[in-house]
KOLVEXLUM-767884 format. One line per 8 residues: number of its first residue (from 1); their letters; for each residue x, z, y of C-alpha. Coordinates in steps of 0.2 Angstrom, whole numbers, plus 5000, padded with zeros to 4 digits. Layout:
BEGIN
NUM) A) X/Z/Y | ...
This chain:
BEGIN
1) XXXXXXXX) 5534/5439/4751 | 5551/5439/4742 | 5552/5420/4743 | 5552/5422/4762 | 5563/5438/4763 | 5550/5449/4770 | 5546/5467/4766 | 5531/5478/4770
9) XXXXXXXX) 5542/5486/4783 | 5545/5469/4792 | 5526/5466/4792 | 5522/5483/4798 | 5535/5481/4812 | 5526/5465/4817 | 5509/5475/4818 | 5502/5465/4804
17) XXXXXXXX) 5492/5480/4799 | 5486/5485/4816 | 5467/5489/4816 | 5457/5475/4825 | 5452/5478/4843 | 5434/5486/4845 | 5420/5473/4848 | 5415/5471/4866
25) XXXXXXXX) 5400/5480/4872 | 5384/5470/4871 | 5379/5459/4886 | 5366/5466/4897 | 5350/5457/4893 | 5337/5467/4903 | 5338/5476/4919 | 5327/5484/4933
33) XXXXXXXX) 5329/5485/4952 | 5336/5502/4950 | 5351/5495/4941 | 5347/5502/4924 | 5351/5490/4910 | 5348/5488/4891 | 5357/5476/4880 | 5342/5473/4869
41) XXXXXXXX) 5349/5482/4854 | 5343/5499/4847 | 5328/5508/4854 | 5320/5502/4870 | 5325/5514/4884 | 5312/5524/4892 | 5311/5515/4909 | 5307/5499/4900
49) XXXXXXXX) 5295/5507/4888 | 5285/5514/4903 | 5285/5497/4912 | 5279/5488/4896 | 5265/5502/4894 | 5260/5499/4912 | 5257/5481/4907 | 5273/5472/4913
57) XXXXXXXX) 5281/5460/4901 | 5298/5463/4894 | 5303/5446/4898 | 5301/5450/4917 | 5316/5461/4915 | 5327/5448/4907 | 5344/5446/4916 | 5352/5429/4917
């Protein structure tokens, strides 16, 4: 840094130490006719569990 004439204050003023932006929310992978959605991560929501337990395929709720 000394070779370039920079100090920590210069870098801090240029936001070199700013935290990275938060990651974007997961894309919607599954949805139903009522507009309820699930990104496919974490526990399966109750509306989808009920549909699967009733014999429907998870893939039938895939969006896009």
